[in-house]
N, CA, C and O of each residue as an XYZ file, in Angstrom:
512
protein
N      25.395    100.869     99.192
C      26.335     99.515     99.290
C      25.513     97.931    100.202
O      25.483     96.745     99.872
N      24.742     98.949    101.866
C      24.160     98.203    102.355
C      22.990     97.405    102.273
O      22.855     96.477    103.070
N      22.270     97.602    101.558
C      21.507     96.850    101.449
C      22.016     95.884     99.748
O      21.492     94.797     99.504
N      22.850     96.395     98.967
C      23.123     95.543     97.936
C      23.554     94.441     98.498
O      23.005     93.345     98.386
N      24.767     94.726     99.259
C      25.156     93.623    100.034
C      23.917     92.537    100.941
O      23.792     91.392    100.508
N      23.119     92.937    102.080
C      22.102     92.282    102.486
C      21.634     91.698    101.721
O      21.560     90.483    101.902
N      20.862     92.542     99.975
C      20.097     91.582     98.980
C      21.065     91.075     98.324
O      20.586     89.973     98.055
N      22.281     91.092     97.787
C      22.415     89.341     97.416
C      22.755     88.534     98.408
O      23.080     87.394     98.075
N      22.779     88.884     99.884
C      23.284     88.038    100.495
C      21.848     87.039    100.835
O      21.695     85.821    100.934
N      21.093     87.994    100.931
C      19.121     87.748    101.353
C      18.885     87.088    100.117
O      19.265     85.920    100.042
N      18.248     87.686     98.980
C      18.364     87.534     98.139
C      16.132     87.752     97.558
O      15.392     87.448     96.622
N      16.058     88.480     98.966
C      14.812     88.749     99.284
C      14.096     90.147     98.226
O      12.956     89.968     97.796
N      14.704     91.243     97.933
C      14.090     92.406     97.244
C      13.208     92.925     98.707
O      12.049     93.315     98.571
N      13.788     92.895     99.946
C      12.955     94.154    101.362
C      12.946     94.841    101.077
O      13.877     95.023    100.292
N      12.373     95.579    101.198
C      12.774     97.524    102.014
C      14.035     96.944    103.601
O      13.960     95.863    104.185
N      15.000     98.030    103.886
C      16.077     97.732    104.585
C      15.589     98.987    105.666
O      14.649     99.762    105.487
N      16.222     98.954    106.461
C      16.309    100.234    107.151
C      18.003     99.643    107.839
O      18.336     98.637    108.466
N      18.719    100.802    107.352
C      20.009    101.139    107.283
C      20.641    102.062    109.065
O      20.102    103.070    109.522
N      21.450    101.567    109.499
C      21.572    102.108    110.472
C      23.650    101.639    111.035
O      24.261    100.595    110.807
N      23.986    102.510    111.536
C      25.952    102.080    111.933
C      25.272    102.872    113.587
O      24.366    103.536    114.090
N      26.439    102.216    113.802
C      26.511    102.651    115.044
C      27.911    102.599    115.980
O      28.809    101.775    115.806
N      27.907    103.776    117.133
C      29.668    103.729    117.623
C      28.976    104.459    118.486
O      28.285    105.477    118.439
N      29.378    103.579    119.408
C      29.533    104.497    121.277
C      30.808    103.630    121.653
O      31.446    102.675    121.211
N      30.811    104.680    122.924
C      32.331    103.904    124.532
C      31.270    103.186    124.715
O      30.198    102.984    124.143
N      32.158    102.640    126.224
C      31.945    101.640    126.684
C      30.451    101.235    128.119
O      30.356    101.939    129.125
N      29.758    100.360    127.922
C      28.865    100.923    129.133
C      27.576    102.047    127.282
O      26.450    102.545    127.273
N      28.025    101.985    126.828
C      26.726    102.886    126.066
C      25.720    102.142    125.639
O      26.188    101.082    126.054
N      24.727    101.831    125.152
C      23.870    100.803    123.593
C      22.239    101.668    123.888
O      21.690    102.755    123.706
N      22.109    100.940    124.193
C      20.508    101.441    123.475
C      19.475    100.510    124.200
O      19.775     99.342    124.445
N      18.231    101.047    124.547
C      17.899    100.925    125.749
C      16.244     99.634    125.618
O      15.609     99.885    124.594
N      15.783     98.768    126.241
C      15.224     97.682    125.886
C      13.984     98.588    124.639
O      13.500     99.719    124.620
N      13.891     97.617    123.922
C      12.700     98.411    122.572
C      12.847     96.818    121.771
O      13.387     95.794    122.190
N      11.913     97.171    120.058
C      11.811     96.149    119.636
C      11.480     96.374    118.424
O      11.147     97.556    118.507
N      11.317     96.047    117.231
C      11.278     96.423    115.719
C      11.108     95.508    114.892
O      11.261     94.393    115.391
N      10.816     95.521    113.667
C      11.255     94.228    112.828
C      12.494     93.452    113.077
O      13.297     93.637    113.991
N      12.551     92.348    111.915
C      13.782     91.258    112.432
C      15.303     92.428    112.316
O      15.389     93.643    112.494
N      16.172     91.545    112.002
C      17.412     92.463    111.611
C      18.987     92.315    111.976
O      19.554     92.093    113.046
N      19.302     92.454    111.106
C      20.806     92.024    111.168
C      21.875     93.355    111.929
O      21.629     94.544    112.132
N      22.685     92.809    112.112
C      23.345     93.671    113.747
C      25.283     92.623    113.688
O      25.674     91.637    114.314
N      26.060     93.631    112.489
C      27.066     92.861    112.868
C      28.318     93.831    112.912
O      28.354     94.789    112.140
N      29.137     93.639    113.628
C      30.384     94.283    114.725
C      31.359     94.553    114.201
O      31.840     93.634    113.537
N      32.098     95.823    114.216
C      32.949     95.482    112.890
C      34.056     96.032    114.026
O      35.160     95.879    113.504
N      34.180     96.488    115.084
C      35.090     96.487    116.246
C      34.435     97.175    116.889
O      33.746     98.149    116.587
N      34.832     96.165    118.799
C      34.862     96.365    120.214
C      34.014     95.306    119.770
O      33.856     94.781    118.668
N      33.087     94.965    121.817
C      32.796     94.089    121.928
C      31.218     95.205    123.481
O      31.380     95.966    124.435
N      29.505     94.341    122.531
C      28.503     94.029    122.579
C      28.160     92.885    123.388
O      28.661     91.777    123.199
N      26.922     93.252    124.703
C      26.046     91.955    125.187
C      24.981     92.545    124.784
O      24.396     93.509    125.279
N      24.727     91.889    123.797
C      22.594     91.838    124.214
C      21.981     91.320    125.755
O      22.628     90.683    126.586
N      20.918     91.662    125.854
C      19.486     91.416    126.455
C      18.118     90.873    124.719
O      17.460     91.397    123.820
N      18.548     89.278    125.408
C      16.920     89.374    124.394
C      16.013     88.747    125.148
O      16.227     88.017    126.116
N      14.442     89.222    124.414
C      13.459     88.507    125.863
C      12.036     88.168    124.465
O      11.272     89.100    124.216
N      11.897     87.043    123.836
C      11.033     86.752    123.174
C       9.844     87.313    123.620
O       9.500     87.569    124.774
N       8.858     87.585    121.857
C       8.211     88.325    122.295
C       6.665     87.552    123.607
O       5.534     88.031    123.689
N       7.111     86.529    124.275
C       5.572     85.970    124.585
C       6.417     86.328    125.917
O       5.646     85.909    126.780
N       7.187     86.687    126.391
C       7.646     86.870    127.670
C       6.147     87.322    128.168
O       5.142     87.569    127.502
N       6.380     87.341    129.646
C       4.795     87.505    130.239
C       5.637     89.152    130.667
O       4.816     89.997    130.311
N       6.678     89.766    131.160
C       6.695     91.226    131.357
C       7.494     91.738    130.134
O       6.959     92.809    129.851
N       7.980     91.628    129.719
C       9.227     92.225    128.707
C       9.143     91.758    127.318
O       9.635     92.367    126.368
N       8.231     90.188    127.211
C       8.322     90.983    125.294
C       7.440     91.741    124.890
O       6.576     92.187    125.645
N       7.494     91.962    123.879
C       7.141     93.602    122.973
C       7.115     94.920    124.268
O       6.256     95.213    125.098
N       8.275     95.413    124.009
C       8.821     95.733    125.138
C       9.804     97.416    125.257
O      11.035     97.420    125.262
N       8.939     98.743    125.345
C       9.817     98.971    125.327
C      10.169    100.401    126.741
O       9.344    100.708    127.602
N      11.682    101.078    126.579
C      12.426    101.912    128.096
C      13.205    102.865    127.512
O      13.931    102.558    126.566
N      13.153    104.244    128.038
C      13.826    104.857    127.954
C      14.780    104.724    128.597
O      15.858    105.239    128.302
N      14.575    103.986    129.637
C      15.997    104.178    130.339
C      16.821    103.297    129.755
O      16.435    102.319    129.115
N      18.672    103.794    130.070
C      19.726    103.024    129.721
C      20.118    101.757    129.512
O      20.640    101.551    130.608
N      20.260    100.700    128.882
C      20.243     99.183    129.315
C      21.013     99.364    130.572
O      20.413     99.320    131.646
N      22.981     99.671    130.501
C      23.266     99.640    131.287
C      22.595     99.930    133.554
O      22.578     99.614    134.744
N      22.304    100.598    132.642
C      21.272    101.335    134.161
C      19.910    100.422    134.145
O      19.475    100.022    135.225
N      19.460    100.202    133.329
C      18.554     99.171    133.728
C      18.647     97.008    134.474
O      17.908     96.141    134.941
N      20.542     97.310    133.956
C      20.389     95.916    134.664
C      21.411     95.948    135.998
O      21.216     94.982    136.736
N      22.268     96.698    136.369
C      22.141     97.306    137.357
C      21.199     96.962    138.911
O      21.217     96.310    139.955
N      20.293     98.126    137.974
C      18.704     97.952    139.516
C      18.256     96.679    139.429
O      17.953     96.321    140.567
N      17.986     95.473    138.326
C      17.638     94.713    138.546
C      18.008     93.450    138.937
O      17.454     92.486    139.465
N      19.634     93.863    138.332
C      20.381     92.776    138.794
C      20.542     93.320    140.745
O      20.887     92.554    141.644
N      20.349     94.097    140.834
C      19.585     94.456    142.976
C      19.210     93.481    143.742
O      19.617     93.159    144.858
N      17.998     92.797    142.738
C      16.951     92.235    143.244
C      17.333     91.262    142.612
O      18.255     90.546    143.003
N      17.153     91.210    142.311
C      18.049     89.625    141.079
C      19.731     89.334    140.652
O      20.059     89.509    139.479
N      20.990     88.782    141.905
C      21.792     88.962    141.464
C      21.933     88.016    140.694
O      22.965     88.055    140.025
N      20.927     86.735    140.459
C      21.513     85.865    139.643
C      20.608     86.058    138.456
O      19.826     85.129    138.254
N      20.540     87.541    137.259
C      21.073     87.319    136.236
C      21.403     86.693    135.160
O      20.847     85.985    134.320
N      22.421     87.105    135.366
C      23.738     87.454    134.100
C      24.459     85.860    133.907
O      25.159     85.380    133.016
N      23.723     85.120    135.665
C      24.823     83.500    135.257
C      23.803     82.892    135.865
O      24.194     82.045    136.668
N      21.894     83.074    135.740
C      21.564     82.221    134.930
C      20.387     83.050    134.650
O      19.644     83.446    135.548
N      20.143     83.423    132.889
C      18.873     84.485    132.786
C      18.127     83.360    131.904
O      17.067     83.788    131.447
N      18.472     81.784    131.488
C      16.982     81.591    131.685
C      16.178     81.888    132.484
O      15.275     82.568    131.996
N      15.995     81.499    134.487
C      14.786     81.524    135.281
C      14.558     82.628    134.494
O      13.474     82.388    133.963
N      14.949     83.703    134.107
C      13.954     85.272    134.139
C      13.459     85.057    132.352
O      12.949     86.033    131.801
N      13.625     83.937    131.664
C      13.232     84.421    130.597
C      13.782     84.872    129.471
O      13.199     85.394    128.521
N      14.992     84.644    129.606
C      16.169     86.429    128.523
C      17.514     85.698    128.323
O      18.064     85.015    129.187
N      18.015     85.947    126.967
C      18.513     84.951    126.198
C      19.718     86.426    127.155
O      19.297     87.503    127.576
N      21.322     85.867    127.232
C      22.461     86.812    126.902
C      23.641     86.591    125.922
O      24.367     85.666    126.286
N      23.932     87.058    125.041
C      24.055     87.423    124.561
C      26.015     88.189    123.940
O      26.361     89.301    123.542
N      26.681     87.053    124.141
C      28.064     88.310    124.212
C      28.602     88.376    122.705
O      29.225     87.405    122.274
N      28.377     89.497    121.891
C      28.917     90.013    120.633
C      30.456     90.626    120.796
O      31.032     91.513    121.426
N      30.804     89.409    119.661
C      33.098     90.202    119.631
C      32.637     90.738    117.802
O      31.634     90.250    117.280
N      33.384     91.595    117.158
C      33.499     92.195    116.510
C      34.144     90.807    115.045
O      34.885     89.829    115.145
N      33.523     91.312    114.046
C      33.012     90.390    113.219
C      32.173     89.223    113.289
O      32.383     88.130    112.762
N      31.440     89.490    113.825
C      30.443     88.940    114.330
C      28.521     89.148    114.082
O      27.736     89.612    114.909
N      28.299     88.783    113.100
C      26.503     89.260    112.494
C      25.615     88.537    113.518
O      25.813     87.416    113.986
N      24.826     89.190    113.723
C      23.526     89.135    115.317
C      22.376     88.862    114.485
O      22.099     90.017    114.162
N      21.574     88.186    113.954
C      20.420     88.085    114.111
C      19.441     88.250    114.994
O      19.595     87.620    116.039
N      18.000     89.227    114.857
C      17.207     89.545    116.021
C      16.110     89.254    115.462
O      15.581     90.105    114.747
N      15.547     88.085    115.635
C      13.705     88.357    115.555
C      12.690     88.916    115.258
O      12.511     89.629    116.245
N      11.838     89.112    114.552
C      10.929     90.048    114.690
C      10.167     90.237    115.733
O       9.078     89.709    115.960
N      10.771     91.028    116.398
C       9.591     91.445    117.957
C       9.587     90.793    119.095
O       8.688     90.359    119.814
N      11.439     90.792    119.176
C      11.507     90.223    120.363
C      12.316     92.019    121.168
O      12.860     92.886    120.484
N      12.139     92.066    122.574
C      12.265     93.202    122.876
C      13.986     92.417    123.259
O      14.241     91.245    123.534
N      15.041     93.767    123.116
C      15.907     93.652    123.429
C      17.041     95.013    123.883
O      16.700     95.958    123.171
N      17.925     95.333    124.550
C      18.508     95.921    125.020
C      19.962     95.121    124.357
O      19.929     93.921    124.083
N      21.494     96.156    124.105
C      22.649     96.523    123.809
C      23.001     96.826    124.846
O      22.154     97.170    125.671
N      25.064     96.803    125.351
C      25.785     97.332    126.241
C      26.842     96.847    125.705
O      27.474     95.791    125.687
N      26.890     98.281    125.103
C      28.888     98.248    125.170
C      30.037     97.964    125.749
O      30.651     98.857    126.331
N      30.839     95.829    125.651
C      31.466     95.832    127.090
C      32.451     96.662    127.107
O      33.011     97.082    128.120
N      32.863     97.107    125.267
C      34.234     98.315    125.444
C      33.719     98.600    123.916
O      33.146     97.860    123.116
N      34.270    100.349    123.799
C      33.526    100.738    123.077
C      33.146     99.894    121.690
O      33.546     98.741    121.527
N      32.151    100.748    120.495
C      32.001     99.351    119.603
C      31.209    100.597    118.929
O      30.491    101.532    119.281
N      31.990     99.834    117.289
C      32.088    100.370    115.921
C      31.056     99.111    115.260
O      31.439     97.993    115.607
N      30.012     99.110    114.508
C      28.831     99.283    113.451
C      28.057     98.957    112.670
O      27.935    100.024    112.068
N      27.473     98.351    112.234
C      25.859     98.391    111.157
C      24.998     97.579    111.487
O      25.264     96.600    112.185
N      23.850     97.842    111.053
C      22.540     97.012    111.370
C      21.522     96.893    110.437
O      20.876     97.927    110.266
N      21.258     96.106    109.909
C      19.735     95.763    108.549
C      18.693     95.983    109.221
O      19.117     95.775    110.357
N      17.215     96.362    109.374
C      16.195     96.268    110.309
C      15.724     95.390    108.611
O      16.309     95.882    107.646
N      15.015     94.520    108.374
C      14.176     94.265    107.193
C      12.763     93.642    107.724
O      12.448     92.768    108.531
N      11.994     94.649    106.748
C      10.847     95.142    106.762
C       9.567     93.798    106.181
O       8.355     93.999    106.262
N       9.919     93.045    105.859
C       9.529     91.815    104.591
C       8.875     90.986    106.209
O       9.566     90.711    107.190
N       7.324     90.734    106.041
C       6.852     90.171    106.957
C       7.093     89.998    108.150
O       7.438     89.026    108.821
N       6.802     91.418    108.426
C       7.279     92.213    109.726
C       5.671     92.896    110.273
O       5.610     93.597    111.283
């Protein structure tokens, strides 16, 4: 069903990987990157932390540390990281229920559920 939905919307015939996500407050995904993806929030709220591939420390990176732990540790050294993310080459994007966020290919990102969250994602392998 999801492949048909995205295929109809995008009309590109690309291969896709789909996943559902469900998590409590402060859960999410650690820093990682992959091919371009659409992420749709069905219920809840999520915070996205994104770094472009060209970022000197964070570009094309991976971590095993939970995103909320990474953010708390980073904020101890850089207390303005969420109020002035551009200073650190980071984009911060809140996502609400009913919204879809597009993550470009190889952008390092992490997510933190601000409240319990449910949604789905489709990673597109075309031109990756």
